[in-house]
N, C-alpha and C positions, 0 to 999 in steps of 0.2 A: 504493497500499500503507499510506504514511505520509501526514501530512500534507505539504502542497507547500511549506512555508516553513520554511527552516532561517534559525534566528536568528544573524546575526554578531556582533551586538552583546554586547559581554563585560558591561557593568553596572559600577556602581560598587563593588561588594564585589567584584567576581574583578580589576578594574584596581588596587583596593589593593593585595590581595594577591599580583599580579603584579609591583608595584614594590618589593613588601616583599622577595619572591624575588629580583628582579634587583639589588638592593642586597647581599642576602646574599652570593650569588654573587659579587660584586664585591669585596665587603668580607673577607668570609671563607672562601669556598672557592678562590678562584683567588690569593689569597696562599699559602696552604695546599699548593698543585701543587709549590713548590718542595722539600717535605717529602716527597713522595711517590715513593720512591725503590724500591719493592718490586719485582722481578721478576715476581710473580704475584699481583698485586692488591693493593688498598690496605690498610696496615699495620692491623691491627685497633686498636692505641693510636690512630692518628688517626682511624678512621672513625668511634670512640665519642665522640671529643673533637668531631668535626664534626656528629655528631646530635645531640650535649647542646648546642651553640650552635644548632643548627636548633630545637630545641624552645624554647629561651630566646627565638627571633626570632618563634616562632608558626608555622613555615613546613614543620614536621614532618609525614610523613604525609599529603601533600594527598589522595590516592585515598582513603585509609582512611576507615573510619567514625567517627564521633565517639566511639562506645561503645569503640573500640580506639583510643582518642586520636588521631585522624586529624581531616583538614578536613574529611571528605563530601563531597568533589567528585564530580559524574559525570565521565564520559570527555571529555565537551565543554570542562567548566572542566578538568580535568586536562591536557588537551591545551596549553592555555595556560602552564599551572606548569611542566608537565615540560619545554615546549621552553625557559623560562628555567631551569631546572636545567640541564639538558644543556648549558647554555652554559661549563661546565667541567665534567671528567670526574669530580669531585669532587661536583658538586651534586647528583645522585640518589643517592650512597650518604649523603650528608649528609640527604638528606631522606628517606631509606627508600624512594623510590620506583624501585629499582635493578633490573635482573633479575639473576639468577632470582627474588628474594624477592617481586618485586611480581606477577609471573604466579602464585606458590605464594599469596599471599594472598590474592589474588583468586579464585582455586578454594577454596581454605579456606574462605573466606567463606560460597561457597553450597552446598559440599557435606557440609563435615564436620558430623560430629557434635558435640554440646555438650562432651563429656568430649575429641573432638579439637581442639576449640576452647581450650580452655582449655590443652591439653598444649602444642600446637604453634602456631597463630595467635597468641593473646594475646602468650606472647614474642617471638614472630618480628616481629610490629605493633611491639612496643617499642622494637627491634632490641638485644634483649637476644641473640639468637642469629640464626643465618644458615641458610639452607636451600638443595638443590638438586633439579633435577629430572631423574630417570634416564630416558630412552628412549633418545636415540641409541645405536647400536651400531656398532661395527668390521664393516667387511664380512665376510661377507655380509649382514648383519644391516641393522636398520632404519635408516634416514637420512632422505632426504625423503620415502621411500614407507613409512609406518608397518605397512604391511600385512606389511612382511618382518621383523616383531619376531622373536626368537628364544628370548629370555628366558622361561624357563617358571615357573610357578606350580602347585604340587600340594599338593592336602589333606593333610594330616596330623591327628595325633590333637591336638587343643587350637587348630589354627590351620592354617598353610602354610608350604610350603618353598620357596623363591625360590632360582632358579638361573641365573645366566647373565653376560655382560659388558657394559659399555656403555663408553662412552667420549666425549670432549669434554663432560665433565658439568661444564657451568660450577657453580665456586663449591663444590667438593667437597670440597676439602682446606679441615678449618675448618668444616664445616656441622654443625649439631646433628641432623640429620635430612635424609632423600631421600625424594621421591616417586618411587616405582619402576613403571614399567608393565610388565607380563608377561601372558604369554598362560596363560590356566588354561583347563580343560575346558569352561567356558561361553562364553569370550571373552577379550580384553585386560581388564584388571584393575588399577589403582592401589592399591598398597599404603604407609603409610608405617613407612619403616623407620629406627629410629635409629642414630646413626653409632658408637655402642660395640657394636652387634648383631655377638656375635663371626662371623656369617656375610657381614659385609658390609665389605669392605677397599678402601680407595683406595689402588692400585696405584703410581700414578705421578702427576705433575702434568705435562701434556703442554706442551711449547715453542709458542710461538702468538706471532705478530706484535703480538697486543692483549693489554694489561694492566693494565685497567681494572677489572678483577672481582674483589673479594675471594677466594683460594682458588683463581684460576687456572680451567685445565679441565682436569679429571682423569680417568684411565681408572679405574673400578671394578668390582670382581666380587662378585657375590653367591653365595657358595657354599654349597649347604644352609641359606640364611638363615630361620631360623625366626621366623615372626613370629604373633601370634594373631589369630584372627576379627576383634576390634576394630581390626586394623589396616588392612582393609581402607578405602580410601576411596570413600566412595557404595556403588556396588551391582557385585556381580560380573559381570562380562563387560559393564561400560559403559566400559569404560576410553578406548575411542575417541571416545566421545560428548562425556566428559568433558575429554579432551584439545583438544577444538575449544572448550569454553568456556573454556580457558584461552589457547590459542594466537591466538586470533583479537583477544582484548583485547591481549595480550602483545605479540604482532609489532606491532600499533597506537602500543602506548607506547613500543617501541624507535625506532618512526619519531619520535615526539614528542621523544625526548631527541636523538637524533642530528640532528633538526633545530636543535636549540640549538647543536649543536658546529657546523653548518655556518654559521650567523651566527658564530659567534666565528672560524672562520678568513676568511669574508668580512671583519669588519671588520678584521681584520691586515691583509689585503691592501688594502684602502681605506686605510688609514693610512699604509701603505708609499707605495702610489702616489701620494698628497698629497704625499709629501715627497721621495721620492728621485728626482733628475735624471739624466736620462740622454739623448745625443743633442740638448742645448740645450733641454730643456723637460723637464716633471715627468713622470714614467712616467702618470700618470691621464689625460694629454693625449693619448696615442698612440693610435688608433684600434685596435689591436690589443688593447690592455688595458682600453680601453673596452668591447668586444665580450665580454670575458671577463667584465668586472663585469654587463654587463646580462644575460648569459645566467644568471649565478649568480644574480641577482635572479630573474630567471624560475625558474630551479630551486627557489628557498626559497619563493616565492609557492606555486606550483603545488602543491608539498609541502605545505604548509601547510593550503591549499583540501581537498587529497585527505584530509588527516589528520582534518579537522574534519567533512567529508563522512561518512566513516566511522563517527568518534564519535558523530556525532547519529545516525546508525541505529543503532547499539548503545544509544544510550542510549532509543531509541524502542521497544525490544525485537526488533530485527532479527538474526538469527544474525553477521551481518556479515560472511560468508566469504567473499564475491564484494568486498565494499568494501574489507576488509583484505588481499586478494591484491593488488588494485589500487594502495593505498596502499602497499603494503611494496615491490612491486614498481618502482613510480616513486620512491620515497624514497630508498630503498636506492642506486638508480644516481644520482639528483642529489645526494645528500649527497657521496658518492663525486667526482663531478665537480667540485662547488664547492670541495670541501676540493682536490682536485689542483690546480684552475685558481688557488689562492690560494698552493700552495706555487710555481706557475710563475711567477706575478705576482713574487714575494716570491724567486725566482732562488735562490742560493745560501744564504741566509739561512732559506728554505723547508724548505731539508733538513738545515740545521745544527742543533745542540742551543741556540742560542741564543734559538729562537723555540718556540711550541708545536705549528707548523705539520705537522713531520714526527712527532712521536707522536700528532697527531690523525688522520694520514694511515693510522698502522698500527690506532688504533682503528677509524676507520669503513669499512676496507678489509673483513674480516670480515664485516659487514653483508649483504654481497651475498651471503652464505652461509649466515647463522645466519637461525633460523625459517623455512626454506625457501628454498633457492637464486631468485635472480631467474627463472633459466628455468624452476624449476618452478611459477613462480605463472605465470609469462607461457603455457604449457601449461596451467593450470588457467584461466586468462581465458579464452584460445581455445575450451577445448570448452564451457565453459559458454554461451559467447556462439552457438557454430554450433548448440549444441542448441536453446538457446532461439530461435534463429532459424528452426530447422527446426520447431520448434512451431508458432510463429505462422504458418508458412507452410502449414501444414496446416489 
């Protein structure tokens, strides 16, 4: 379908940018982690401070187009830079390439009208505001199966009335707007809803194991939420198609960022194994520890290869549904394995607050569920593979 050659060479310009991001993360983001004490995401003041420093360093918005103040990288280039950013949980926030804003910016850039771009995308890309994406619903509503969507949108004079309940909406508290998926008579439709709309309420922030996302994860209610016709994002009835435009690249950029986290965990474990002595030798000389290290290296390198393969396919114009499912299913499991092994190597230090590993484990564990659980992706991969083989046999 595409050319047979995937270029793995980074090039001088991308190498230079990677090194600059790596230096920024080590000199700015990691030292700031000690100030990140919020229970539900990064403090807005610290986030703003880090983003200003990222702009000064010339590393802000790697995935954003140059007209939006970004660096204009394609997904292949973004894979390199977002991995470096993910080495610190604060890196993606500093560079303004964190979920859910990154996925929303991508979709707005492709679908939004000129007025919607001015009102929502421009300030979001500048880091002046945050956003959220309201699709997941409490049972029996939509989760991994979007066809179970219960939120409804009805036509009214001058626009639409949206009613429904959403939950685990990342970044809801403090977001300036949300993109809400609802079922209209014509089918699933996306609506841009301002946070101050009287029909929109953030009911609570849910307690969760992770805390890297500003605003946490919220439960939100749309109650006769009135929006004008120009609040429709894209075309009425095309919401599920637009969701795929957002979800395939967004789940891939999640993989990019968490791969950096896995590298951080392995580096911490390597430093410990090179220094700590037990049973008359360094931990790193013990066969069991060496196996942990080797398996983690394999997990990291295979994850990177799958990420780059998917990024290349998307850059070539493929929908990337299969490639992103394969990457997401593998990387989510691999990252958790790497961090878990690092915790095990470091023993009591690994589960203490004296090292970042315990927090990193709390941050990465939900990724096996977010953006489609591993089991959902495995099922999807198997179905497509069976169907393709049946077609080839005929």
